[in-house]
C-alpha positions in Angstrom: -51.9 49.3 -18.7 -50.9 47.5 -21.9 -47.7 49.4 -21.9 -47.0 48.1 -18.2 -47.6 44.6 -19.2 -45.4 44.7 -22.2 -42.7 46.5 -20.2 -43.0 43.8 -17.6 -42.8 41.0 -20.3 -39.6 42.7 -21.6 -38.1 42.8 -18.3 -38.9 39.1 -17.5 -37.3 38.0 -20.9 -34.1 39.9 -20.0 -33.9 38.7 -16.3 -35.0 35.0 -16.9 -31.9 34.1 -19.1 -29.7 36.1 -16.8 -30.9 34.2 -13.7 -30.5 30.9 -15.5 -26.9 31.8 -16.6 -26.1 32.8 -12.9 -27.5 29.6 -11.5 -25.2 27.4 -14.1 -22.2 29.4 -13.2 -19.5 28.1 -11.0 -18.5 29.6 -7.7 -15.3 31.3 -9.2 -17.7 32.9 -11.8 -20.2 34.1 -9.5 -17.4 35.8 -7.4 -16.3 37.4 -10.4 -19.5 38.6 -11.5 -20.0 40.3 -7.9 -16.7 41.8 -8.3 -17.5 43.3 -11.8 -20.7 44.8 -10.3 -18.8 46.5 -7.6 -16.1 47.9 -9.6 -18.1 49.2 -12.6 -18.4 52.7 -11.4 -14.6 53.0 -11.1 -13.9 51.1 -14.1 -12.1 53.9 -16.0 -10.1 55.2 -13.0 -8.8 51.5 -12.5 -7.8 51.0 -16.1 -4.1 51.7 -15.8 -3.9 50.2 -12.2 -5.6 46.8 -13.6 -2.9 46.8 -16.3 -0.1 46.8 -13.8 -2.3 44.3 -11.8 -2.3 41.8 -14.8 1.4 42.3 -15.5 2.4 41.6 -11.9 -0.1 38.8 -11.5 1.1 37.2 -14.7 4.8 37.3 -13.4 3.9 36.1 -10.1 1.7 33.2 -11.6 4.7 32.2 -13.7 6.7 32.1 -10.5 4.4 29.9 -8.4 3.7 27.6 -11.4 7.5 27.3 -11.8 8.0 26.7 -8.1 4.9 24.1 -7.8 6.0 22.2 -10.9 9.5 21.9 -9.5 8.3 20.8 -6.3 6.1 18.2 -7.8 9.1 17.0 -9.7 11.6 16.9 -6.9 9.5 15.2 -4.0 9.0 11.8 -5.8 11.6 11.4 -8.5 14.5 10.3 -6.5 12.6 7.8 -4.5 10.7 6.5 -7.4 13.6 6.2 -9.9 15.9 4.6 -7.3 13.3 2.1 -6.4 12.4 1.2 -10.0 16.2 0.8 -10.9 16.4 -1.6 -8.0 13.4 -3.6 -8.9 15.1 -4.0 -12.4 18.3 -5.1 -11.1 17.0 -7.8 -8.7 14.7 -8.9 -11.5 11.4 -8.0 -10.1 10.7 -6.4 -13.4 11.8 -7.0 -16.9 13.4 -4.1 -19.2 10.1 -4.3 -21.1 7.9 -3.7 -17.8 10.4 -1.1 -16.4 9.1 2.5 -16.6 12.4 4.1 -16.3 12.4 5.5 -19.8 8.8 7.1 -19.1 10.3 8.5 -15.9 13.1 10.2 -17.6 10.8 11.5 -20.5 8.4 13.1 -18.2 11.4 14.6 -16.2 12.7 16.1 -19.3 9.4 17.4 -20.2 9.0 19.2 -16.8 12.6 20.7 -17.3 11.4 21.9 -20.7 8.3 23.6 -19.2 10.4 25.3 -16.5 12.8 26.6 -18.9 9.9 28.6 -20.7 8.5 29.8 -17.2 11.6 31.0 -15.3 13.1 34.3 -15.7 16.1 33.7 -13.5 19.4 33.1 -15.5 20.8 31.1 -12.4 17.8 28.8 -12.5 18.2 28.4 -16.2 21.7 27.1 -15.5 20.5 24.9 -12.9 18.1 23.2 -15.3 20.8 22.8 -17.7 22.7 20.9 -15.0 19.5 18.8 -14.3 19.4 18.0 -18.0 22.9 16.8 -17.9 22.1 14.6 -14.9 19.3 12.9 -16.7 21.6 12.2 -19.6 23.9 10.5 -17.1 20.8 8.5 -15.6 19.9 7.4 -19.1 23.4 6.1 -19.8 23.5 4.4 -16.4 20.1 2.7 -17.3 21.5 1.4 -20.6 24.6 0.2 -18.9 22.4 -1.8 -16.5 20.2 -3.1 -19.1 23.4 -4.3 -21.0 24.7 -6.0 -18.0 21.1 -7.8 -17.6 21.3 -8.9 -21.1 24.8 -10.4 -20.6 23.6 -12.0 -17.3 25.7 -12.7 -14.0 26.5 -9.1 -13.6 24.4 -8.5 -10.5 27.2 -7.1 -8.4 28.2 -4.6 -11.4 24.6 -3.4 -11.5 24.3 -2.8 -7.8 27.5 -0.7 -7.7 26.0 1.4 -10.5 22.8 1.6 -8.6 24.7 2.7 -5.5 27.6 4.8 -6.7 26.1 6.3 -9.8 22.3 6.3 -9.8 21.5 7.1 -6.4 24.2 10.0 -6.4 22.8 11.6 -9.6 19.1 11.4 -8.3 20.2 13.2 -5.2 22.1 15.7 -7.0 18.8 16.5 -9.2 16.8 16.7 -6.0 19.3 19.2 -4.5 19.3 21.3 -7.6 15.6 21.5 -7.7 15.7 22.5 -4.1 18.1 25.3 -5.0 15.8 26.3 -7.9 12.6 26.3 -5.7 14.5 28.7 -3.0 15.5 31.2 -5.7 12.1 31.2 -7.2 10.5 31.6 -3.9 12.9 34.3 -3.2 11.7 36.0 -6.4 8.1 35.6 -5.2 8.9 37.5 -2.1 10.1 40.5 -4.2 6.9 40.2 -6.4 5.1 40.1 -3.0 6.5 43.4 -2.0 5.5 45.0 -5.1 2.0 43.6 -4.7 1.9 45.1 -1.1 2.9 48.4 -2.5 0.3 48.3 -5.4 -2.3 47.3 -3.0 -1.7 50.2 -0.5 -2.2 52.4 -3.7 -5.4 50.8 -4.5 -6.7 51.0 -0.8 -6.1 54.7 -0.7 -8.2 55.2 -4.1 -10.9 52.7 -2.9 -11.0 54.5 0.6 -12.5 57.4 -1.4 -15.2 55.4 -3.0 -16.2 53.2 -0.1 -19.3 55.4 0.9 -20.6 55.1 -2.6 -20.2 51.1 -2.5 -21.6 50.7 1.1 -25.1 50.1 -0.1 -24.3 47.9 -2.8 -21.9 45.8 -0.7 -24.6 45.3 1.6 -27.1 44.1 -1.0 -24.4 41.6 -2.4 -23.4 40.4 1.0 -27.1 39.1 1.4 -27.8 37.7 -2.0 -24.5 36.2 -3.2 -23.4 34.3 0.0 -27.0 32.9 0.2 -26.6 31.3 -3.3 -23.4 29.7 -2.0 -24.1 28.5 1.4 -27.7 27.0 0.7 -26.2 24.1 -1.2 -23.2 23.9 1.0 -25.5 23.3 3.9 -27.4 20.7 2.3 -24.0 18.7 1.4 -23.0 19.5 5.0 -26.0 17.7 6.3 -25.2 14.7 4.1 -21.7 14.4 5.3 -22.9 14.6 9.0 -25.0 11.5 8.4 -22.2 9.7 6.7 -20.0 10.8 9.7 -22.7 9.2 12.0 -22.4 5.8 10.0 -25.4 6.2 7.8 -24.3 5.1 4.6 -27.7 5.1 2.8 -27.9 8.9 2.4 -27.1 10.7 -0.9 -26.8 14.3 -1.7 -29.3 15.7 -4.1 -27.2 19.2 -4.9 -27.4 19.5 -8.5 -25.9 22.9 -9.3 -23.5 23.2 -12.1 -20.7 24.8 -10.0 -17.9 23.3 -7.8 -20.5 22.4 -5.1 -22.1 20.1 -7.5 -19.2 18.4 -8.4 -18.3 17.8 -4.9 -21.9 16.7 -4.4 -21.3 14.0 -7.2 -17.7 13.0 -5.7 -19.4 12.4 -2.4 -22.0 10.2 -3.7 -19.4 8.3 -5.6 -17.3 8.0 -2.5 -20.2 6.6 -0.4 -20.8 3.9 -3.1 -17.3 2.9 -3.0 -17.3 2.8 0.8 -20.4 0.5 0.8 -18.4 -1.6 -2.0 -15.3 -1.9 0.1 -17.3 -2.7 3.3 -18.9 -5.6 1.3 -15.6 -6.8 0.0 -13.9 -6.7 3.5 -16.8 -8.7 4.7 -16.6 -11.4 2.1 -12.8 -11.6 2.5 -13.1 -12.0 6.3 -15.7 -14.8 5.8 -13.5 -16.3 3.2 -10.4 -16.2 5.6 -12.3 -17.8 8.3 -13.5 -20.6 6.0 -9.9 -21.2 4.9 -8.7 -21.4 8.6 -11.4 -23.7 9.4 -10.9 -25.8 6.4 -7.1 -26.0 7.4 -7.8 -27.2 10.9 -10.1 -29.7 9.6 -7.6 -31.0 7.2 -5.0 -31.4 10.0 -7.6 -33.3 12.2 -7.7 -35.9 9.5 -10.4 -38.7 9.7 -7.8 -41.3 8.3 -5.3 -40.1 11.0 -7.9 -40.7 13.8 -9.1 -44.0 12.3 -5.5 -45.3 12.0 -4.6 -44.2 15.4 -7.6 -46.0 17.2 -7.1 -49.1 14.8 -3.4 -49.1 16.2 -4.7 -48.8 19.8 -7.0 -51.8 19.3 -4.1 -53.8 17.8 -2.0 -53.0 20.7 -4.9 -53.7 23.3 -5.3 -57.2 21.5 -1.6 -57.8 21.8 -1.5 -57.0 25.4 0.7 -54.2 25.3 -1.4 -52.1 27.7 1.5 -49.7 28.6 1.7 -48.8 24.8 -2.1 -48.3 24.8 -2.2 -45.8 27.8 0.8 -43.9 26.2 -0.8 -43.8 22.7 -4.3 -42.7 24.4 -2.6 -40.1 26.4 -1.0 -38.7 23.4 -4.1 -38.7 21.3 -5.8 -36.8 24.0 -3.2 -34.3 24.4 -3.1 -34.0 20.5 -6.8 -33.0 20.3 -6.7 -30.9 23.5 -3.9 -28.9 22.1 -5.7 -28.5 18.6 -8.8 -27.1 20.3 -6.9 -24.9 22.8 -10.0 -23.0 24.0 -10.5 -21.4 20.8 -7.3 -19.5 20.6 -5.7 -18.8 17.3 -2.2 -17.8 18.5 -0.2 -19.9 21.1 3.2 -20.1 22.3 5.9 -22.2 20.8 5.7 -24.2 23.8 2.0 -25.4 23.3 2.8 -25.7 19.7 5.7 -28.1 20.3 3.6 -30.2 22.9 1.0 -30.6 20.0 3.7 -31.8 17.6 5.4 -34.1 20.3 1.9 -35.6 20.7 1.5 -36.4 17.1 4.9 -37.8 16.5 4.7 -40.0 19.5 1.4 -41.5 17.9 3.0 -41.7 14.4 6.3 -43.2 16.1 4.0 -46.1 17.6 2.5 -46.8 14.1 5.6 -46.4 12.1 8.2 -47.6 14.6 10.2 -49.4 12.0 10.7 -46.3 9.7 10.3 -43.3 11.9 12.7 -41.4 14.4 12.3 -37.8 15.5 14.2 -35.2 17.5 13.0 -31.9 18.9 15.8 -29.5 19.8 14.5 -26.0 20.7 16.0 -23.9 23.2 13.7 -23.0 26.2 14.4 -19.1 25.5 12.5 -19.6 22.2 9.3 -21.3 23.7 7.7 -17.9 24.7 7.5 -17.0 20.8 4.2 -16.8 19.6 2.9 -18.9 16.6 -0.3 -19.6 14.9 -1.9 -22.8 16.2 -1.2 -25.9 14.1 1.5 -24.5 12.2 4.3 -27.0 12.7 2.3 -30.2 12.7 1.4 -29.8 9.0 5.0 -29.4 8.0 5.9 -32.6 10.0 3.0 -34.4 8.5 4.3 -33.5 4.9 7.9 -34.8 6.0 6.6 -38.1 7.2 4.1 -38.9 4.3 6.1 -37.2 1.2 9.6 -37.8 2.7 10.3 -40.5 5.1 7.4 -43.0 4.2 8.6 -42.9 0.8 12.3 -43.8 1.8 13.5 -47.1 2.3 14.9 -47.8 5.8 14.4 -45.6 8.9 14.0 -41.9 8.5 14.6 -39.3 10.9 12.5 -36.0 11.3 14.2 -33.1 13.2 12.7 -30.0 14.6 15.3 -27.3 15.5 15.0 -23.7 16.6 17.4 -20.6 17.1 17.3 -17.0 17.5 18.1 -14.8 14.5 18.6 -11.2 15.6 15.2 -10.2 16.9 13.4 -13.1 15.1 12.9 -16.7 15.8 13.6 -19.5 13.2 12.0 -23.2 13.5 13.3 -25.7 11.0 11.4 -29.0 10.2 13.8 -31.1 8.4 13.7 -34.7 7.2 16.1 -37.2 5.3 13.7 -38.7 3.3 13.6 -38.9 -0.6 13.4 -35.0 -1.1 12.6 -33.3 -4.4 14.2 -32.4 -7.7 14.6 -29.0 -8.7 11.3 -28.8 -10.9 9.1 -29.9 -8.2 11.0 -27.7 -5.7 10.1 -24.8 -8.0 6.6 -25.6 -8.1 6.0 -26.1 -4.3 8.0 -22.7 -3.9 5.7 -21.1 -6.2 2.5 -22.5 -4.5 3.7 -21.2 -1.3 3.8 -17.8 -2.7 0.9 -17.7 -5.0 -1.1 -20.6 -4.4 0.0 -22.2 -7.9 0.2 -25.8 -8.3 -1.7 -28.9 -7.2 -1.4 -31.3 -4.4 -2.3 -31.3 -0.6 1.0 -30.5 0.5 1.3 -27.3 -1.6 -2.2 -26.1 -0.4 -1.2 -27.0 3.3 2.1 -25.1 2.9 0.4 -22.2 1.4 -2.1 -22.0 4.1 0.5 -22.2 6.8 2.3 -19.5 4.9 -0.8 -17.2 4.7 -1.7 -17.7 8.2 1.8 -16.5 9.4 1.8 -13.4 7.3 -1.7 -12.5 8.2 -1.0 -12.5 11.7 2.6 -11.0 11.9 3.1 -9.4 8.4 4.8 -10.0 5.1 8.4 -10.5 6.2 7.4 -13.7 8.2 6.4 -17.1 6.7 7.9 -20.3 5.5 10.6 -21.0 3.2 11.4 -24.4 1.6 14.7 -26.0 0.3 15.2 -29.6 -0.8 17.6 -32.0 -2.5 16.6 -35.2 -4.3 17.8 -38.3 -2.2 18.9 -36.1 0.6 15.7 -34.7 2.1 13.6 -31.5 2.6 14.0 -28.7 5.1 11.1 -26.1 5.7 12.1 -23.0 7.8 9.4 -20.8 9.8 10.4 -17.1 10.5 8.3 -15.8 13.3 8.9 -12.5 15.4 11.0 -13.0 18.3 10.0 -12.5 22.0 11.8 -10.6 25.0 13.6 -14.0 25.6 14.2 -15.1 22.1 17.9 -14.4 21.9 19.5 -17.5 22.9 21.6 -20.2 20.9 20.9 -23.5 19.9 20.8 -26.4 22.4 
């Protein structure tokens, strides 16, 4: 009896660590263990075959690695290098910020690694050609950098980019495609050798099939169960996530790939929650900004001054002017509200601006004239509500009002290809170059101070948010001559006329 207990304890001491080791193994390791168990009875018979398999597999792996490395290099290098060079030429990046040197260095390292892998003499020559191309690219890059240092060589750099850089990167891409083709052709020959080898193995294994059948049945039950159990638990979590439940978390804690996938899934769910919170916050912030913009345009001072002017006109007995001004004020606020719509037609927006200008012309009749010349064919274009009025207000208060004598505000429009351009121009005091740069930076990045910059930034952002990055406003000004703000909008089916 004691002997049986001792034998059982010895068995547990052996089985326990083995089981623990198996549970900590990866899926690939578990698969390898199962194959070893199945192949142990025929290990001696297969030694020679395994050696041949190892040698062929090594060669096959080198070919695959070579083809994959070449594919990874050829897919993105041309596009990334051409684009990075262009950014350097146009000044979006400085020489210090440019990653061209790193890209060439990485490309050279890939060529070095491929030279140590490929066995094809023709492919070695192709790699030598690529190395020469990289040397040429480096010389072109240095030439461009020298031109940038000298200044005023933009056309020369563009010519180098178009006639030299893009051609060489295309040649590199084509050379690597040839390299990949011949590597894959070698893979096909290796594949045929594999086929012949496996046919021989099948004949040998067919003889031993009857011996393995029982062992295979046992392994087919034990081994898949150890893999599928954590996968099913993981599947249940992903199913809940697909249904919108982001509160679930995976509790799979195995040491294999499924455990790593479980951790990644939990991290992904956390990031999705964070992104949803961020999107919600940004939407609230955007709505607040739009609301503040609308509030800033319906200025209490504007309303107060308008009502004060109406009272003054009434006391002076100018009832026709009172009626006209009240009508304009009513039309102004009716268009501002516009049934809660954020996007209106250009026709509606111009009516809103016209009402505003009629009111202001009554108040500033000694200094303000205005003209609106927009072709009828453009009035169907869509525009964010209260876009032109803030620009007109800026022109009045920061341009015309500060000028001696009467000033003119002109609103014009014309079709530009498939787009629509609206220009608000005044002949006021204008801006000097430094102030113009500040305003332009403020429109792009919300830099600088001043209500006019904040208003222009908001107008530009609302256009970009509704129609995309290519659209928005641009400003130009000359001190003593006036300011011009141009709005670029997507055109409509009828927006292809000419100026009236």
